[in-house]
MDTraj code that builds the backbone (N, CA, C; nanometers):
import mdtraj as md
import numpy as np

residues = "UNK UNK UNK UNK UNK UNK UNK UNK UNK UNK UNK UNK UNK UNK UNK UNK UNK UNK UNK UNK UNK UNK UNK UNK UNK UNK UNK UNK UNK UNK UNK UNK UNK UNK UNK UNK UNK UNK UNK UNK UNK UNK UNK UNK UNK UNK UNK UNK UNK UNK UNK UNK UNK UNK UNK UNK UNK UNK UNK UNK UNK UNK UNK UNK UNK UNK UNK UNK UNK".split()
xyz = np.array([
    [10.2634, 5.7401, 8.5745],
    [10.2614, 5.8487, 8.4781],
    [10.1176, 5.8809, 8.4363],
    [10.0462, 5.7799, 8.3845],
    [9.9088, 5.8027, 8.3403],
    [9.8166, 5.8321, 8.4582],
    [9.8467, 5.7708, 8.5704],
    [9.7658, 5.7951, 8.6897],
    [9.7788, 5.9409, 8.7338],
    [9.8964, 5.9945, 8.7274],
    [9.9185, 6.1335, 8.7673],
    [9.8397, 6.2295, 8.6782],
    [9.8409, 6.2042, 8.5490],
    [9.7670, 6.2886, 8.4553],
    [9.6167, 6.2760, 8.4804],
    [9.5706, 6.1530, 8.5047],
    [9.4290, 6.1304, 8.5326],
    [9.3863, 6.2023, 8.6598],
    [9.4669, 6.1949, 8.7649],
    [9.4360, 6.2647, 8.8901],
    [9.4303, 6.4157, 8.8690],
    [9.5208, 6.4662, 8.7893],
    [9.5242, 6.6089, 8.7608],
    [9.3978, 6.6531, 8.6872],
    [9.3584, 6.5794, 8.5851],
    [9.2400, 6.6140, 8.5065],
    [9.1138, 6.6042, 8.5932],
    [9.1028, 6.4974, 8.6718],
    [8.9863, 6.4810, 8.7594],
    [8.9822, 6.5933, 8.8639],
    [9.0964, 6.6304, 8.9158],
    [9.1026, 6.7383, 9.0137],
    [9.0610, 6.8720, 8.9561],
    [9.1053, 6.9002, 8.8360],
    [9.0685, 7.0260, 8.7709],
    [8.9187, 7.0295, 8.7425],
    [8.8646, 6.9214, 8.6886],
    [8.7212, 6.9160, 8.6590],
    [8.6399, 6.9274, 8.7877],
    [8.6805, 6.8561, 8.8915],
    [8.6101, 6.8636, 9.0194],
    [8.6140, 7.0038, 9.0785],
    [8.7267, 7.0694, 9.0677],
    [8.7398, 7.2055, 9.1183],
    [8.6520, 7.3036, 9.0425],
    [8.6436, 7.2874, 8.9116],
    [8.5591, 7.3752, 8.8311],
    [8.4113, 7.3564, 8.8654],
    [8.3695, 7.2315, 8.8799],
    [8.2293, 7.2042, 8.9136],
    [8.1969, 7.2591, 9.0525],
    [8.2820, 7.2337, 9.1499],
    [8.2587, 7.2834, 9.2856],
    [8.2587, 7.4365, 9.2873],
    [8.3498, 7.4983, 9.2166],
    [8.3557, 7.6441, 9.2100],
    [8.2310, 7.7043, 9.1478],
    [8.1780, 7.6384, 9.0449],
    [8.0565, 7.6873, 8.9803],
    [7.9402, 7.6896, 9.0790],
    [7.9200, 7.5777, 9.1505],
    [7.8065, 7.5696, 9.2420],
    [7.8231, 7.6622, 9.3630],
    [7.9431, 7.6794, 9.4103],
    [7.9670, 7.7722, 9.5213],
    [7.9392, 7.9155, 9.4771],
    [7.9869, 7.9527, 9.3586],
    [7.9634, 8.0882, 9.3078],
    [7.8142, 8.1126, 9.2834],
    [7.7448, 8.0132, 9.2310],
    [7.6010, 8.0252, 9.2065],
    [7.5261, 8.0472, 9.3375],
    [7.5607, 7.9698, 9.4392],
    [7.4965, 7.9823, 9.5703],
    [7.5218, 8.1207, 9.6307],
    [7.6430, 8.1684, 9.6229],
    [7.6773, 8.2995, 9.6797],
    [7.6043, 8.4121, 9.6053],
    [7.5930, 8.4014, 9.4740],
    [7.5252, 8.5029, 9.3942],
    [7.3770, 8.5091, 9.4293],
    [7.3122, 8.3926, 9.4425],
    [7.1709, 8.3902, 9.4788],
    [7.1495, 8.4456, 9.6195],
    [7.2405, 8.4173, 9.7098],
    [7.2310, 8.4696, 9.8461],
    [7.2411, 8.6218, 9.8449],
    [7.3327, 8.6768, 9.7671],
    [7.3475, 8.8218, 9.7581],
    [7.2219, 8.8874, 9.7008],
    [7.1594, 8.8248, 9.6008],
    [7.0376, 8.8814, 9.5432],
    [6.9230, 8.8818, 9.6435],
    [6.9150, 8.7790, 9.7277],
    [6.8095, 8.7753, 9.8289],
    [6.8324, 8.8814, 9.9355],
    [6.9559, 8.9001, 9.9775],
    [6.9883, 8.9972, 10.0818],
    [6.9801, 9.1408, 10.0305],
    [7.0194, 9.1638, 9.9061],
    [7.0217, 9.2982, 9.8476],
    [6.9482, 9.2969, 9.7143],
    [6.8150, 9.3059, 9.7183],
    [6.7421, 9.3045, 9.5914],
    [6.7834, 9.4226, 9.5043],
    [6.7839, 9.4039, 9.3741],
    [6.8340, 9.5076, 9.2854],
    [6.7516, 9.6361, 9.2861],
    [6.6208, 9.6278, 9.3094],
    [6.5388, 9.7491, 9.3087],
    [6.4183, 9.7267, 9.3999],
    [6.3755, 9.8331, 9.4664],
    [6.2609, 9.8234, 9.5573],
    [6.1550, 9.9264, 9.5163],
    [6.0409, 9.9211, 9.5832],
    [5.9336, 10.0155, 9.5517],
    [5.9762, 10.1594, 9.5791],
    [6.0492, 10.1790, 9.6873],
    [6.0958, 10.3145, 9.7192],
    [6.1896, 10.3679, 9.6113],
    [6.2736, 10.2821, 9.5583],
    [6.3653, 10.3248, 9.4522],
    [6.2870, 10.3660, 9.3276],
    [6.1821, 10.2894, 9.2957],
    [6.1004, 10.3218, 9.1786],
    [6.0305, 10.4562, 9.1989],
    [5.9746, 10.4765, 9.3183],
    [5.9062, 10.6029, 9.3464],
    [6.0029, 10.7206, 9.3368],
    [6.1216, 10.7044, 9.3916],
    [6.2217, 10.8106, 9.3861],
    [6.2633, 10.8397, 9.2424],
    [6.2800, 10.7351, 9.1644],
    [6.3168, 10.7514, 9.0233],
    [6.2097, 10.8285, 8.9477],
    [6.0829, 10.7915, 8.9684],
    [5.9743, 10.8580, 8.8968],
    [5.9596, 11.0029, 8.9420],
    [5.9784, 11.0283, 9.0702],
    [5.9726, 11.1667, 9.1188],
    [6.0859, 11.2494, 9.0590],
    [6.2016, 11.1856, 9.0421],
    [6.3153, 11.2532, 8.9827],
    [6.2905, 11.2915, 8.8373],
    [6.2029, 11.2152, 8.7709],
    [6.1678, 11.2461, 8.6324],
    [6.0514, 11.3438, 8.6247],
    [6.0026, 11.3892, 8.7422],
    [5.8953, 11.4871, 8.7425],
    [5.7563, 11.4275, 8.7394],
    [5.7425, 11.3010, 8.7744],
    [5.6116, 11.2359, 8.7748],
    [5.5754, 11.1971, 8.9173],
    [5.4475, 11.2034, 8.9481],
    [5.3993, 11.1573, 9.0777],
    [5.3427, 11.0165, 9.0554],
    [5.4143, 10.9128, 9.1003],
    [5.3710, 10.7760, 9.0702],
    [5.2526, 10.7327, 9.1566],
    [5.1590, 10.6620, 9.0941],
    [5.0508, 10.6006, 9.1702],
    [5.0979, 10.4610, 9.2125],
    [5.0286, 10.4040, 9.3093],
    [5.0669, 10.2706, 9.3573],
    [5.0492, 10.1668, 9.2464],
    [4.9506, 10.1864, 9.1602],
    [4.9278, 10.0938, 9.0490],
    [5.0485, 10.0933, 8.9539],
    [5.1011, 10.2117, 8.9243],
    [5.2183, 10.2201, 8.8360],
    [5.3392, 10.1533, 8.9002],
    [5.3564, 10.1747, 9.0298],
    [5.4691, 10.1140, 9.1010],
    [5.4559, 9.9625, 9.0980],
    [5.3348, 9.9111, 9.1216],
    [5.3124, 9.7666, 9.1211],
    [5.3400, 9.7076, 8.9830],
    [5.2985, 9.7774, 8.8775],
    [5.3234, 9.7297, 8.7420],
    [5.4736, 9.7209, 8.7139],
    [5.5469, 9.8225, 8.7540],
    [5.6918, 9.8211, 8.7324],
    [5.7591, 9.7102, 8.8126],
    [5.7126, 9.6873, 8.9357],
    [5.7700, 9.5805, 9.0174],
    [5.7459, 9.4438, 8.9535],
    [5.6260, 9.4234, 8.8989],
    [5.5957, 9.2961, 8.8319],
    [5.6859, 9.2763, 8.7103],
    [5.7067, 9.3847, 8.6348],
    [5.7942, 9.3752, 8.5184],
    [5.9374, 9.3426, 8.5597],
    [5.9842, 9.4037, 8.6665],
    [6.1210, 9.3792, 8.7132],
    [6.1362, 9.2349, 8.7611],
    [6.0371, 9.1817, 8.8314],
    [6.0449, 9.0450, 8.8817],
    [6.0392, 8.9440, 8.7679],
    [5.9693, 8.9788, 8.6606],
    [5.9592, 8.8876, 8.5472],
    [6.0960, 8.8679, 8.4800],
    [6.1798, 8.9711, 8.4816],
    [6.3089, 8.9641, 8.4145],
    [6.4219, 8.9172, 8.5058],
    [6.3941, 8.8874, 8.6302],
    [6.5002, 8.8413, 8.7223],
    [6.5129, 8.6921, 8.7164],
])
top = md.Topology()
chain = top.add_chain()
for i, resn in enumerate(residues, 1):
    res = top.add_residue(resn, chain, resSeq=i)
    for name in ("N", "CA", "C"):
        top.add_atom(name, md.element.get_by_symbol(name[0]), res)
traj = md.Trajectory(xyz[None], top)
């Protein structure tokens, strides 16, 4: 009786821990394969707002974006 409950609790905890690490690994892999924003996206965004971006401005925005990731 007590053994069954113990096995159940250990199984649930083990499953939660394994699921957490698997999900974390998959999320990091997706971010590496599909970065959230690129230099071209920033340039397109700024052009859409009516500004002609310089490379210095693009680099500054990229640094800010990487700092918050």
